C-alpha positions in Angstrom: -1.3 -4.8 11.1 2.0 -3.9 10.1 5.3 -2.6 10.9 7.8 -0.2 9.4 9.4 -0.6 6.0 9.3 1.7 3.0 6.1 1.2 1.0 6.9 2.5 -2.4 9.8 1.0 -4.2 11.7 1.4 -1.1 10.6 -0.8 1.7 12.3 1.0 4.5 11.7 4.7 4.7 8.6 5.9 6.2 6.8 8.5 8.3 8.2 9.5 11.6 6.8 8.1 14.8 4.3 10.9 15.0 1.7 8.7 13.4 -2.0 8.6 13.9 -3.6 5.7 15.7 -4.7 4.4 12.4 -1.1 3.8 11.4 -0.8 1.4 14.3 -3.7 -0.7 13.1 -2.1 -0.8 9.7 1.1 -2.0 11.3 -0.7 -5.3 12.0 -0.5 -5.9 8.4 3.1 -7.0 8.2 6.8 -6.3 7.9 6.7 -3.7 5.2 3.8 -2.1 7.0 5.9 -1.3 10.0 8.2 0.5 7.8 5.4 2.7 7.1 3.6 0.6 4.5 1.8 -2.0 6.4 1.5 0.0 9.5 3.2 -0.6 12.8 2.5 0.7 16.2 2.3 4.5 16.1 4.7 6.1 18.5 3.6 9.6 17.5 2.9 12.5 19.7 -0.4 12.8 21.4 -2.4 13.9 18.5 -5.5 12.8 16.6 -4.2 10.6 13.8 -4.9 7.5 12.0 -4.5 4.2 13.7 -1.7 2.1 12.4 -3.0 -1.1 11.0 -0.1 -2.1 8.9 1.7 -5.5 8.6 4.5 -5.9 11.0 6.6 -7.9 8.6 8.5 -5.0 7.2 7.5 -2.1 9.4 9.6 -3.0 12.5 12.9 -3.1 10.6 14.7 -0.1 11.8 18.4 0.3 12.2 18.6 0.4 16.0 20.9 2.9 17.5 23.3 1.6 20.2 21.1 3.2 22.8 18.1 1.4 21.6 19.6 -2.0 20.8 21.1 -4.3 23.4 24.8 -5.2 22.9 24.8 -5.1 19.1 27.4 -7.1 17.3 28.4 -6.5 13.7 26.7 -8.7 11.2 28.9 -11.7 10.6 30.8 -11.5 13.9 30.2 -13.1 17.3 28.2 -11.2 19.9 30.4 -9.9 22.7 31.1 -12.4 25.4 29.8 -15.5 23.6 31.7 -18.6 22.7 28.8 -20.8 21.4 28.7 -21.7 17.7 26.2 -19.4 16.0 23.5 -20.5 13.6 25.0 -21.0 10.2 24.7 -17.8 8.3 23.3 -17.2 4.9 25.6 -14.5 3.6 23.8 -11.3 2.7 24.1 -10.8 -1.0 22.3 -8.9 -3.7 19.8 -11.7 -3.9 18.0 -13.8 -1.2 19.6 -17.1 -0.2 18.7 -19.7 -2.8 17.7 -22.4 -0.2 18.7 -24.2 3.0 22.3 -25.0 3.6 23.7 -27.7 5.8 22.5 -26.5 9.1 24.6 -25.9 12.2 22.3 -24.7 14.9 23.4 -22.8 17.9 23.5 -24.9 21.0 21.3 -23.1 23.6 23.9 -23.5 26.3 23.6 -21.8 29.7 25.9 -19.1 28.4 23.7 -18.4 25.3 20.6 -18.5 27.4 22.0 -16.0 29.8 23.0 -13.7 26.9 19.4 -14.0 25.5 17.9 -13.2 28.9 20.1 -10.1 29.1 19.4 -8.9 25.6 15.6 -9.3 26.0 15.7 -7.7 29.4 17.6 -4.6 28.1 15.1 -4.0 25.3 12.2 -4.5 27.7 13.6 -1.8 30.0 14.9 0.6 27.4 11.7 0.6 25.3 9.3 0.5 28.3 7.6 -2.6 27.0 5.0 -4.1 29.3 5.6 -7.7 28.4 7.0 -10.0 25.7 7.0 -13.7 24.8 10.1 -15.0 23.0 10.6 -18.4 21.4 13.8 -19.4 19.6 13.7 -23.0 18.3 16.4 -25.0 16.6 17.0 -28.7 16.0 19.3 -28.6 19.0 17.1 -27.0 21.5 14.5 -24.3 22.4 14.4 -21.1 24.2 10.9 -20.1 25.4 10.4 -17.4 28.0 8.0 -14.6 29.0 9.2 -11.3 30.4 7.4 -8.4 32.1 3.7 -8.2 32.6 0.6 -9.2 30.7 -1.5 -6.5 32.4 0.0 -3.3 33.9 -2.6 -3.2 36.7 -2.4 -5.2 38.9 1.0 -6.1 37.4 0.1 -9.7 36.3 3.2 -11.5 35.1 3.4 -12.3 31.4 3.4 -16.1 30.7 3.9 -18.2 27.7 0.8 -19.5 25.8 -1.3 -16.4 26.0 -3.3 -15.4 23.0 -2.2 -12.2 21.2 -3.3 -10.1 18.3 -0.8 -10.6 15.5 -1.6 -7.9 13.0 0.0 -8.2 9.6 0.9 -11.8 10.2 -2.7 -12.2 8.9 -1.4 -11.3 5.5 0.6 -14.5 5.3 -2.6 -16.5 5.9 -4.6 -14.6 3.3 -2.0 -14.9 0.6 -1.5 -18.6 1.5 -5.3 -19.0 1.0 -5.0 -17.5 -2.5 -2.1 -19.8 -3.3 -4.1 -22.8 -2.1 -6.8 -21.8 -4.7 -4.0 -21.6 -7.3 -3.0 -25.1 -6.5 -6.6 -26.2 -6.8 -6.8 -24.6 -10.2 -9.5 -22.2 -9.2 -7.5 -19.0 -9.7 -4.4 -18.0 -11.5 -1.7 -15.7 -10.1 -1.7 -13.7 -13.3 -5.5 -13.4 -13.5 -6.6 -9.7 -13.3 -8.4 -8.9 -10.1 -11.2 -7.5 -12.3 -12.0 -11.1 -13.3 -13.4 -11.6 -9.8 -14.3 -8.2 -8.5 -15.8 -5.1 -10.0 -15.0 -1.5 -9.4 -11.3 -1.9 -8.7 -9.2 1.0 -10.3 -7.0 -0.6 -13.0 -8.8 -3.9 -12.1 -8.4 -5.2 -15.7 -4.6 -4.8 -15.4 -3.7 -5.5 -11.8 -3.0 -9.2 -11.2 -3.4 -11.3 -8.1 0.3 -11.7 -8.1 0.8 -7.9 -8.0 -1.7 -7.6 -5.1 0.2 -10.3 -3.1 3.6 -8.7 -3.9 2.5 -5.2 -3.0 3.0 -3.9 -6.6 -0.5 -2.9 -7.6 -0.2 0.8 -7.2 -3.5 1.0 -5.3 -3.9 3.6 -2.6 -3.9 2.2 1.0 -7.2 2.9 2.7 -5.4 3.3 6.0 -4.0 6.5 4.6 -7.3 8.0 3.9 -8.1 10.9 6.3 -11.8 10.1 6.6 -11.1 6.5 7.4 -8.6 7.6 10.1 -11.1 10.0 11.6 -13.8 7.4 11.7 -11.6 4.8 13.3 -10.3 7.2 15.9 -13.7 8.5 16.7 -14.9 4.9 17.5 -12.3 2.1 17.9 -15.2 -0.3 18.4 -16.7 0.4 15.0 -17.2 -2.5 12.7 -16.0 -1.9 9.1 -17.0 -4.1 6.2 -14.4 -5.0 3.5 -16.4 -3.0 0.9 -16.2 0.1 3.2 -12.5 -0.4 3.5 -11.7 -0.6 -0.2 -14.2 2.2 -0.7 -11.9 4.6 1.1 -9.0 3.5 -1.1 -10.9 3.8 -4.4 -11.6 7.5 -3.8 -7.9 8.1 -4.6 -6.1 7.8 -7.9 -3.7 4.9 -8.3 -0.1 5.8 -7.3 1.6 4.1 -10.2 1.1 1.6 -13.0 0.7 -2.1 -12.0 4.0 -3.7 -11.4 6.0 -0.5 -11.8 7.0 -0.1 -8.2 6.8 -1.6 -4.7 4.4 0.0 -2.2 3.0 -1.6 0.9 -0.8 -1.2 0.9 -3.4 -2.9 3.1 -5.9 -2.4 0.2 -4.1 -5.2 -1.7 -4.7 -7.9 1.0 -8.3 -6.9 1.6 -9.0 -7.4 -2.1 -7.3 -10.8 -2.0 -9.6 -11.7 0.9 -12.6 -10.6 -1.2 -11.4 -12.8 -4.1 -11.2 -15.8 -1.7 -14.8 -15.2 -0.6 -16.0 -14.8 -4.2 -14.2 -17.9 -5.5 -14.8 -20.2 -2.5 -18.3 -19.2 -1.6 -17.3 -19.1 2.0 -16.5 -16.3 4.5 -12.8 -15.6 4.8 -12.8 -16.8 8.3 -14.3 -20.2 7.4 -12.0 -20.5 4.4 -8.8 -19.8 6.4 -9.9 -22.3 9.1 -10.4 -25.1 6.7 -7.7 -24.3 4.2 -4.9 -22.9 6.3 -5.3 -23.2 10.1 -6.4 -26.8 10.2 -4.0 -28.2 7.6 -1.1 -26.4 9.4 -2.3 -27.6 12.9 -2.9 -24.1 14.1 -5.5 -24.9 16.8 -5.1 -21.7 18.7 -5.3 -19.4 15.7 -8.6 -17.6 14.9 -9.9 -14.9 12.5 -12.4 -12.9 14.6 -15.4 -11.1 13.0 -15.7 -8.6 15.9 -13.6 -7.7 19.0 -13.9 -11.2 20.5 -10.6 -12.2 22.1 -10.2 -15.8 23.3 -8.9 -16.2 26.9 -6.3 -16.3 28.2 -4.8 -13.2 26.5 -2.5 -10.3 27.4 -3.9 -6.8 27.5 -2.4 -4.5 24.9 -1.3 -0.8 25.2 -1.1 1.8 22.5 -0.5 5.5 22.1 -2.4 5.5 18.7 -5.0 7.6 20.3 -6.6 11.0 19.6 -4.5 12.7 22.3 -1.4 10.5 22.1 -1.8 9.2 25.6 -1.2 5.5 26.2 -4.5 3.5 26.5 -5.6 -0.1 26.8 -6.6 -1.2 23.2 -7.3 -4.8 24.1 -10.9 -4.8 23.1 -10.7 -2.5 20.1 -12.5 -3.9 17.0 -9.9 -5.2 14.5 -12.4 -5.4 11.6 -10.6 -2.5 9.9 -7.6 -4.8 9.4 -9.7 -7.7 8.2 -7.7 -9.9 5.7 -4.7 -7.6 6.3 -4.4 -7.8 10.1 -7.3 -9.1 12.3 -6.0 -12.6 13.3 -5.2 -13.8 16.8 -2.8 -16.6 17.8 -0.2 -17.7 20.4 3.5 -18.5 20.3 3.0 -22.3 19.9 1.0 -21.9 16.7 3.3 -19.2 15.4 6.3 -21.5 15.9 4.6 -24.0 13.7 3.6 -21.4 11.2 7.1 -19.9 10.8 8.3 -23.2 9.4 5.2 -24.0 7.4 5.3 -20.6 5.7 9.0 -20.6 4.9 9.1 -24.3 3.7 5.7 -24.3 1.9 4.3 -27.4 3.5 0.7 -26.4 2.5 1.6 -25.7 -1.2 2.9 -27.4 -4.3 6.7 -26.9 -4.6 6.3 -24.8 -7.8 3.8 -22.6 -6.1 6.1 -22.1 -3.1 8.9 -21.3 -5.4 6.8 -18.5 -6.9 5.9 -17.3 -3.4 9.6 -17.0 -2.5 10.7 -15.4 -5.9 11.2 -12.2 -4.1 12.0 -8.8 -5.4 14.1 -6.1 -3.8 12.2 -3.9 -1.4 15.1 -1.3 -1.3 15.5 -2.0 2.3 19.1 -3.2 2.7 19.1 -7.0 3.2 15.3 -7.3 2.6 13.2 -8.7 -0.2 9.4 -9.1 -0.5 7.7 -12.0 -2.3 4.0 -13.0 -2.2 2.9 -12.1 1.3 6.2 -12.9 2.8 9.6 -11.2 3.2 13.2 -12.3 3.5 15.1 -10.2 5.9 18.8 -11.1 6.1 17.9 -14.7 5.5 15.0 -14.8 7.9 11.8 -15.6 6.0 8.4 -14.6 7.4 6.5 -11.4 8.4 5.9 -9.0 11.2 2.8 -7.5 12.5 1.5 -4.6 14.4 -1.8 -3.0 15.4 -2.8 -0.9 18.4 -1.6 -2.6 21.5 0.3 -5.5 20.0 3.2 -6.4 17.7 4.8 -9.6 16.4 7.7 -11.1 14.5 7.4 -14.6 13.1 10.3 -15.8 11.0 12.3 -18.8 10.0 16.0 -19.2 9.0 16.2 -22.1 6.6 20.0 -22.3 6.7 19.8 -23.3 10.4 16.2 -24.7 10.5 15.6 -22.2 13.2 12.4 -20.3 14.0 11.9 -17.0 16.0 8.7 -15.8 17.4 8.3 -12.5 19.3 4.9 -11.5 20.7 4.5 -8.3 22.7 1.6 -6.3 24.2 2.4 -2.8 23.0 3.0 -1.0 19.7 4.5 2.2 21.3 7.7 2.9 19.4 11.0 3.7 21.1 13.0 6.5 19.4 11.3 5.7 16.0 11.8 2.0 16.1 9.1 -0.7 16.6 9.8 -2.6 19.8 9.2 -5.9 18.0 12.2 -5.0 15.7 14.4 -4.1 18.7 13.7 -7.5 20.3 14.2 -9.5 17.0 17.4 -7.7 16.3 18.8 -8.1 19.8 17.9 -11.8 19.8 19.4 -12.6 16.4 22.6 -10.7 17.3 23.1 -13.4 19.9 21.8 -16.6 18.1 22.6 -15.8 14.4 25.2 -13.0 14.1 25.5 -13.8 10.4 21.8 -13.2 9.9 20.7 -10.3 12.1 17.1 -9.3 11.6 16.9 -5.6 11.1 14.4 -3.1 9.7 14.4 0.6 9.2 13.2 2.6 12.2 10.6 4.8 10.5 7.7 3.5 8.5 7.5 4.0 4.8 5.2 6.2 3.0 1.9 4.5 2.4 1.6 2.2 5.4 0.0 4.6 7.7 -2.4 7.5 7.3 -0.9 10.9 7.4 -1.0 12.7 10.7 -3.3 15.6 10.9 -1.8 19.1 11.2 -2.7 19.1 14.9 -0.4 16.2 15.5 2.8 18.1 14.7 3.5 21.0 17.1 4.5 24.3 15.5 8.2 24.6 14.9 8.8 20.8 14.8 9.2 18.4 12.0 7.1 15.2 12.1 10.2 13.3 13.0 11.1 15.6 15.9 7.5 15.5 17.1 7.5 11.7 16.9 10.8 11.4 18.8 9.5 13.7 21.5 6.3 11.7 21.8 8.2 8.5 22.1 10.4 9.9 24.9 7.4 11.3 26.7 5.6 8.0 26.5 8.7 6.2 27.9 8.8 8.7 30.8 5.1 8.2 31.5 5.7 4.4 31.5 8.7 4.7 33.9 6.7 7.0 36.2 
């Protein structure tokens, strides 16, 4: 469920790649998670650790080093070798772009397509990613291609249209569901969560708005050591929402409501429980009727177990007890629930990127509140209500064991970008989904290059156990070594 971005006040700094498997599950939560808050795919050494389940939205934003990023071009300049007109940039300033400008979309000429092919191919090879689906869509054209394999053995080619686990993209659905209830007059954004749920620390003070904007101060259950052990011991275990928040409530709050920004999966799970309490329906039923169907997301589902609609790609992770890469396709995502359990494909995610950024399911005033984003302390990034703005790109990222995603929309060019891949194994501290998104936007929107910090922020993923860090090494060194070893194993 998530990716890497600093969780507390800073949305970019986070633990090193030596994360427990739990961190990976957390990564499915979203962008901030991949920075460490929502949890991205753990690239940590072979050690028993929590599974990352954070959102990919913020987590995969890592500044990519030249060796990890294909042909980078400075923000605001053309990518080398290109002559096509880039997507109109939304200049990066101290505040997010106010709204869409007159769009000039990049013509997807043969030259641009060739550059995209090369950029995606470089990341695929450098980061040892099994396979990836990429979709860039503008009013002037579309780029839709699959690279690599959907299954390592027997080497089945990746193809477009496959179902994928999308991790923290799920948070965007859950928060949209809450905002639909706001529009229906059934809840208020400034209602305390304690109005609907009992037993929440500071529940009489923490508002639904603060849960959605990651400013509640509540401890993230995915950081709890007992939770991590339980998940690693049995990836097929079914967790209930009450069990998940129970792990979080054992810990004191990290700060007063609204005082800081810190990505926490606990926030989104609580919002899912509020939806069920107010609507009288299960979260899956509610999302289907209030979000998936109105947005025409016919291939998007919210599973209650490890069911995975066919056809789907198999996913590979090193968020395992011993750090070896394993097939995580059929792991039970119940631990991510409202924060990261959803499944979708690139066609639905293309629709959702625009719907989320433009607010087609909400009243204009409600969408305006959603996009009233606050600094995440990650350069060029802000976080609103279950959505982020990264250098002009609005949306979220996701990560959980075996899969990562980036689903964003650039209003100034009316362009959408969808990246879906079947691994969460990091490359030199960076989430592979971020590497792909950065490489692609360097080509198509050099004035708006998607970029997130390499390491996850504190709070997205559970801390690694002492056994995960070899003697004499810092967590960062251990993580980098693990990533390199994983890459070598993959190449072998």
